[in-house]
C-alpha positions as CSV (number, residue, x, y, z in Angstrom):
1,M,95.7,-14.5,3.8
2,K,92.5,-13.1,5.0
3,S,90.7,-13.3,8.4
4,L,87.2,-13.8,9.6
5,N,85.3,-12.0,12.6
6,R,81.8,-13.4,12.3
7,V,79.4,-14.3,15.2
8,Q,76.0,-16.0,14.6
9,L,73.8,-16.0,17.7
10,I,70.1,-17.3,18.7
11,G,69.0,-16.1,21.9
12,R,66.7,-14.0,23.9
13,L,66.5,-10.4,25.1
14,G,67.3,-9.8,28.6
15,K,66.3,-6.5,28.7
16,N,64.4,-3.8,25.9
17,P,66.9,-2.2,24.1
18,E,68.3,1.1,24.9
19,V,68.6,3.5,22.0
20,R,70.4,6.7,21.9
21,Y,71.4,8.9,19.3
22,T,74.9,10.3,18.2
23,A,75.7,14.4,17.5
24,N,75.1,13.8,14.0
25,G,72.1,11.7,14.3
26,S,72.7,8.4,14.0
27,A,71.0,5.6,16.3
28,V,72.7,3.1,18.9
29,A,71.1,0.3,20.4
30,N,72.7,-1.5,23.2
31,F,70.9,-4.7,24.7
32,S,71.8,-8.1,26.0
33,L,71.4,-11.9,24.8
34,A,71.2,-14.5,26.6
35,T,71.9,-18.0,25.1
36,N,71.7,-21.2,26.9
37,E,74.1,-24.8,26.7
38,T,72.4,-27.6,28.3
39,W,74.0,-31.1,28.9
40,T,74.1,-34.4,30.9
41,G,77.0,-35.1,33.6
42,K,78.9,-38.1,34.3
43,D,76.8,-38.3,37.2
44,G,73.6,-38.1,34.9
45,Q,72.5,-34.6,36.1
46,K,71.0,-32.5,33.6
47,N,73.1,-29.1,33.8
48,E,72.4,-25.6,32.1
49,R,74.6,-22.6,31.7
50,T,73.4,-19.5,30.5
51,E,75.8,-17.0,28.5
52,W,75.3,-13.5,28.2
53,H,76.5,-11.2,25.2
54,N,76.5,-7.6,24.9
55,L,75.4,-6.3,21.7
56,V,75.2,-2.7,19.8
57,A,73.3,-2.0,16.8
58,W,74.1,1.2,14.6
59,G,72.1,3.1,12.1
60,K,68.9,2.0,10.9
61,L,69.3,-1.2,12.6
62,G,69.5,0.5,15.7
63,E,66.4,2.1,15.2
64,I,64.5,-1.1,14.4
65,C,65.7,-2.9,17.6
66,G,64.7,-0.4,19.9
67,E,61.2,-0.1,17.8
68,Y,60.3,-4.0,17.7
69,L,62.4,-6.1,20.2
70,T,61.4,-6.4,23.9
71,K,62.5,-8.3,26.8
72,G,62.3,-12.3,26.4
73,K,62.0,-11.6,22.6
74,Q,63.7,-14.7,21.1
75,I,66.1,-13.3,17.9
76,Y,68.9,-14.5,15.8
77,I,71.7,-12.1,15.3
78,E,74.6,-12.0,13.0
79,G,77.9,-9.5,13.7
80,R,81.7,-9.3,14.6
81,L,83.2,-8.9,17.8
82,N,84.9,-5.8,18.7
83,T,86.8,-4.8,22.0
84,R,86.9,-1.1,22.8
85,S,88.7,0.6,25.5
86,W,88.1,3.9,27.8
87,E,89.4,5.5,30.9
88,D,87.2,5.0,33.9
89,K,86.6,7.9,36.3
90,D,89.6,6.8,38.4
91,G,92.0,6.8,35.4
92,N,92.1,3.1,34.8
93,K,91.9,1.7,31.5
94,R,88.7,-0.4,30.8
95,Y,87.9,-2.8,28.0
96,T,84.5,-4.3,27.1
97,T,84.2,-7.0,24.3
98,E,80.9,-6.6,22.6
99,I,78.8,-8.0,19.5
100,R,78.4,-5.3,16.7
101,A,75.3,-6.3,15.1
102,E,74.8,-6.6,11.3
103,N,72.2,-8.5,10.7
104,M,68.9,-9.5,12.8
105,I,66.0,-11.6,12.4
106,M,63.1,-11.7,14.7
107,L,62.1,-15.4,16.0
108,G,59.1,-17.1,17.2
109,G,56.0,-15.2,15.6
110,P,53.4,-13.2,17.3
111,G,52.8,-13.8,20.8
112,S,56.2,-15.3,21.8
113,G,58.7,-13.8,24.0
114,A,57.8,-11.3,26.2
115,G,55.7,-8.1,24.8
116,A,56.0,-9.8,21.5
117,G,53.6,-9.1,18.3
118,A,53.5,-5.4,17.5
119,G,54.7,-6.1,14.2
120,A,57.3,-8.9,15.3
121,G,56.9,-11.9,13.2
122,S,59.1,-14.4,11.4
123,G,59.8,-15.0,7.9
124,P,61.3,-12.9,4.8
125,G,59.4,-9.3,6.5
126,S,61.5,-9.7,9.5
127,D,64.9,-10.0,8.4
128,H,66.7,-6.8,8.8
129,T,70.4,-6.1,7.7
130,A,72.7,-3.2,8.3
131,A,75.3,-4.2,6.0
132,E,76.1,-0.5,5.7
133,H,75.2,1.4,9.1
134,E,76.6,4.6,10.6
135,A,79.2,4.0,13.0
136,P,82.3,6.1,15.1
137,D,84.7,4.4,11.9
138,G,82.8,6.5,9.5
139,A,80.8,4.1,7.7
140,S,77.7,5.0,6.0
141,T,74.0,4.9,7.0
142,I,71.9,2.3,5.0
143,E,69.6,4.0,2.8
144,D,67.4,1.1,1.8
145,D,63.8,1.3,3.5
146,I,63.0,-1.9,5.4
147,P,59.7,-3.2,4.3
148,F,57.3,-3.7,7.2
């Protein structure tokens, strides 16, 4: 029996992506995405909760995220959950769970979100896939040019 690890989110960026490059030159973009849930309680009061998600995009998709995404921009992101561990400076084992982005679509069109409009449109030209991206596990980098 196969298993499934798939995450789909629509939300707004909490800050501009931070892009770094690995020793072999592959881009890694880290950013956060906020999703909101609203409901009416039994008392008739409207409630809202914001959930923050940590995302990482590798390779060409990481470069695209760093170049075109800005704080407040609404996006659709698809990927998978990834938990990693490390030791902090005190020797304690720490864990983090993040979404490893594999597909991103910019939503809202020009003028939406903070700083949007520099090539950030909706529609077929804004669909960015990283089905093959370079990552620590040795996956290859996407080779197709993204049309802009």
